[in-house]
N, C-alpha and C positions, 0 to 999 in steps of 0.2 A: 202426983200432977203437977209440981216441976219438972218430974225427971220425964213427963211425956213432953211435956214442951221442949224439952232439949230434944228430943226425941228427934222430933216433929221439925226442928229445924235445922238440924243434921241432916235430914233430908233432902231437906229445902236447898241448902247449901251444894251439896251432892248434885244435885239435877240443875244448878246455876251453873255448877263448875262444866260438867258433861255438855250442857246447853253450850258453852263459851269455848269449849274446847269444841265440839261439831261444828261452829259456826266459822272455825277458822277454816274449815276444809270446805272451801268455795271456791266454784267457779266464776272468775269474775267477770270473763269476755270468753265467749270459747269460738270455735273455729266460722270460718267466711266462706259461701260457695265459691267455687272454682272452675273454669274453663280451660283447659288445656289441650294444648295440640300431641297427638299420637308421639310416642320419641322421646318428648320433653319430660320436667320436673314438674310436679304439684306439689306446692309447702301449703302446712294448715299451723294455727298456732292455737293455743289453749291457755289461756293468763289463769294461774290460780294464785290464790291469797296463801300465808306463808303457812305450815303447820302442817303440810301434806305429806303423807307417806308414800304413796305412790300414783302415778298416773298413765292410764292405761289407754291408746289408741285402737280403736276398730277400724276395718273397710267391711262394710257390706255384711255384720253383724262378727265378722271373725278378726279377735287381738291379733294383730301384726308389728305392736313395739309396742315395751313397756320402760317404764321412768320411774327410776329411784333418785332421792336424795343425791347418793352417790356416784351412780352411772345408770346409762341405758341397756336395758335387755335385749339384744338385736338377736330375732330366730330367721331374719331373712335381709339379704344385703340389699334386697331393692327397698326398704323402710329403715330409715337414718331417721335419727336426731339433732338437734341443734338446741340450745336455752342460753337464756336473759333473763337478767333482773330490769325488772319495771317498775318504777316506785316502790319498791319494797315487796314489790308481789315477783310471781315465778313466772314465766314464760317458756313453756315446751312449744317446740315447731318439730313435727314431724314432715320429713320428707320422701315422697314417691318416685323414684326414680326408672324411666323409662316406659312413662306412662302407657298402657294399652288401653282399647275399647272395654275389655272384660274388666276393668279395675273404675269405671264409671257405676256410681254408686253411694249411699251414706258413708259420711265421713262420723265416728263418733268417737268425744274427747270425756273420758270420767275419773273419778277419784274414786280407791277405794273403800270399799266400808259406806259408801255413799248413793243414797240413786239421785244422785247430781250428777247433772251430766251437760255438753252439748254437743250439735250435731249439724253439720252444712253435708253440703251433696257435691259430687266429683261429677265432672261431664266432658267426658273426651271424645276430641271429633277430630275428624282425620284427612289429610288434605290426599286426596289422590291423583289421577291423569291428567292431563289437557293438552288438546290438542285439537286442531283445524283440519278436518276430513279431508279437503279438498288438497291435493298434492298438486295438482296445477291451477294456478290461478291466473290461466290468459285468457280473459274475456273479450267479448264485443263490446267497443264504446259505446255509449247511449241503447244497450239493450241489457234490460234486468236480467238480474243472477240470483241463486241462493248461494251462501258460503254459509258451513254450518261447525258448530264448534262442538264439543264432546267433553264434560267433565263426570270423568269416572271413578266411582271407588270412593266420592268425597261423603263423609258422615258428618252433620248434615249435609244434605244438597245445597248446593253454593248458590248466589246468586250469580248470576253471567251479565257483565255487560260489555261493547266492545266501543274500542278509541277508533277512529277513523281519520288516517292520514290520506283518503281519496277523495277528490270532488266529487258531487253527485247525492241525487236524493236517496236515501234508506229507510228501513222498518227493521223491527226485529223481535220477535217472540220466545219463548222459552218451554217448554216441557220435560216430565221425566218419562222417559223411558224404562219399561218394565224387565225386570231380568234377578241376577243373584246380587249382581253389587247395584247397588244405588249409582244410577245413570242419569246427569241432568244434560238437557241439549237445547244449545242457542241455535237459532239460524237466522241468518242477516240477508236479506233479501234485500241488493241494490243497483242501482244504474249507473255505473261509473260511466263519468267524463272525463278521465285521466288516468293516469298511474298512481300509484303510492303505496301505502301500509295499512294492514286492518288487525288490531289487536283484541285478543280475546282475552276476560281478565276473569277470574272466577273468585270471591269473595265469603271466607266462611266470617259472617259479622259480627259472633260468638267472641272470637280473636283479634277480628281486624286483621285476618292474617289472606293475605292472597298470592295467587300464581297467572303469569299472563302468559301468552304466546303470540307471536307477529310472524302473518308471512307478506309478501311484497303482491301486490296485483299490475298484472300488467293490460291494459288494453287497448287492443289492435281496433285497427278501419276492418270494417265488414269487409267481406270476400265480395267480388262482382256477384250482380244478380243472378241467379237461376232457380228462380221460383217456378213453379209450376205454370203461372199466368204466362212468365216470359219465355219458357219452353214451348207452352202451345203456342205462342204471338213466333218464334222462331220453327216451328214445322210449318204452321199457314204461309207463312214466306216460302220457305221450300216447296209448297203445291204450287204455289201460285207463279214460281219460277219455271217448276218444271212443265206447268199448262203451258206459261210463253213460249218454251222453246218447242214443245208441239205444235205449237200451231203457226209456227215458221214454215216457208216452203221447204222442199228437198232439196238440198243442193245438187244430186247427184241427177244424171241422165235420165229423161221421164222416155219409156220405150213407146213408140207412139202407133207401128205395130205389132202390139198385144191387143189379143181382145179374147174371149171365153169361149170354150168349146161352145156351151149355149148359144152366145150369138151368131156365131159360125152357122149353125147347127140354124137356127131360124130363119138366116139370111137363104142359105139354099133351099128350104122348104118353099120360098118362095119363086124361085126360079124354075122356067121349064126344063127336065133332063132332056139337055142337048146333049151330047157327048163332042159334037163338032164346035161348041162355042166355048168362047173363053171363062171359066168361072173366076170370078172378083167376090172376095168375101168382103161383106159391107164393115165400117171401120167408123169405129167412133170418134176419130181424131185425125185429122188430115195428117200425112205424111208432110215433110218438112221438101222443100225441093231438094236440096244435096241429097237425101234418103231415095227418093223419086227418081237420080240422075243414077246413082249406083245399082237401084234395082235395075234400071233399061240396061246399064253395062255389061250386067251379070248375067241379064235373061236376055238376046237377040230375040228379031222380033222371027228369025225362021224357026224357031223353037216353040211354038205354041205348049201352054200346058192345058190339059184336061182335067177334069174334077173328078172321079166316082166316089162315090158313096158303099163302103164296103165297111162287112159285120155290123156296123152301129148308124143308125140316122142320125146321131148325134155327135159323129166323130168326121170330118173332109182330110182326104189323102189327097196330095197334089201328084201326081203322073207326068214325066216330060215326056213326049214323044219324038223318037230322033226319025 
């Protein structure tokens, strides 16, 4: 009976020892979530109590680094370690170099022969390109215009704001363009009242990291009016001036001796067909005295003219009899 009791006490003692020794393999504080920029370093700490034999670091389910009390076991140069003592406990630090977006995922610190672990999440952000699309910012003063800023390849899409050094009213709006690469666009609608600078700022909120681009805006005076209404007014003025010129009397000499064949035929039809009499066609305008005098000098009275109607009743031929 006494032997049995002694055996039970021995088993309980062993269990107590095992429990005590197992309690030394504890993770006091596991790693914390981290957000880093592509190409930089990510650091994770794991604090364990004394008595540990092996610490293992895993990224996205794959062990990438192991730590023994003597030295770390490095299988990939991108994953290195550092260690510290803190209040009698051991701090293991895993350093991930040249972090890439593909590294985003769960980071886990665990102890050998223990189901205890600590985990955190690694988030990798990417700062892409930033540019203002408008190559030339020469605009009309006091007239609205749009200025576009594009952030291409940012993960996640950044917040875009504007810093204005140009007087005038403005508003802005942002949106995401579809495509293979994430693209955030911000459009600034501004009515400039003078010259100055426009700065587009893209910021990753998780890192408080930003990038900016600045351009100079030149506001020029509007060109002379050339609107449709003005062109119509000019056309109307040209037509008015043309009509005025057409209404002016002809500066040339008027031919008072001209008469149409039809009028001459009509006048002859009213005269009696006397060949011995002199035929004078009717004129709509009286001849000037000077022209009459020249006619008398060129046609002496001793040479009378006789009119004959030849071939056509509408034509008159004058024949001089000698």
